[in-house]
Wavefront OBJ file of the C-alpha trace (Angstrom):
o trace
v -76.504 65.542 57.216
v -77.554 62.369 55.963
v -79.111 62.244 52.510
v -82.680 61.328 51.688
v -83.139 58.012 49.665
v -84.261 59.696 46.775
v -81.204 61.896 46.709
v -77.662 61.479 45.033
v -74.804 63.544 46.028
v -73.252 65.660 43.286
v -69.636 67.380 43.277
v -68.971 70.225 40.762
v -66.437 72.819 40.379
v -67.468 76.335 39.467
v -65.457 79.475 38.970
v -64.766 81.526 42.176
v -67.100 84.475 41.290
v -70.006 82.083 40.552
v -69.370 80.321 43.738
v -69.357 83.583 45.605
v -72.564 84.785 44.099
v -74.229 81.449 44.597
v -73.225 81.470 48.308
v -74.407 85.056 48.988
v -77.747 84.408 47.177
v -78.382 81.340 49.276
v -77.597 83.591 52.377
v -80.025 86.392 51.136
v -82.762 83.799 50.507
v -82.186 81.974 53.806
v -81.541 78.549 52.042
v -78.421 76.476 51.624
v -76.166 76.593 48.645
v -77.123 73.104 47.860
v -80.752 74.023 47.552
v -79.837 77.017 45.286
v -77.805 74.710 42.990
v -80.509 71.873 43.141
v -83.121 74.456 42.133
v -80.838 75.668 39.169
v -80.441 72.078 37.821
v -84.006 71.611 38.269
v -84.742 74.639 36.166
v -82.118 73.552 33.587
v -83.620 70.060 33.132
v -87.178 71.497 32.750
v -86.114 74.196 29.843
v -87.628 73.414 26.446
v -84.628 72.156 24.410
v -83.334 70.041 27.349
v -86.589 68.225 27.761
v -86.607 67.616 23.989
v -83.028 66.144 24.182
v -83.969 64.101 27.228
v -86.879 62.682 25.435
v -85.062 62.328 22.091
v -82.493 60.025 23.771
v -84.947 58.559 26.061
v -82.921 59.544 29.263
v -85.836 60.075 31.704
v -85.834 56.435 32.801
v -85.164 55.987 36.601
v -81.930 54.354 37.152
v -80.371 52.935 40.255
v -76.451 53.340 40.890
l 1 2 3 4 5 6 7 8 9 10 11 12 13 14 15 16 17 18 19 20 21 22 23 24 25 26 27 28 29 30 31 32 33 34 35 36 37 38 39 40 41 42 43 44 45 46 47 48 49 50 51 52 53 54 55 56 57 58 59 60 61 62 63 64 65
């Protein structure tokens, strides 16, 4: 599946139990594992303490790789 222009591929390693729960959750919700992980990352980045850290370090600028 080709990626959209506004997306960047990310690879991560997690505990097998975590992987299995996420995979099952994706199946129950009728979405992809990638969508579940993307939603989790979005929620993490929106959390108050992380937002404060992002703002403090001025990390919210758009960068091209």
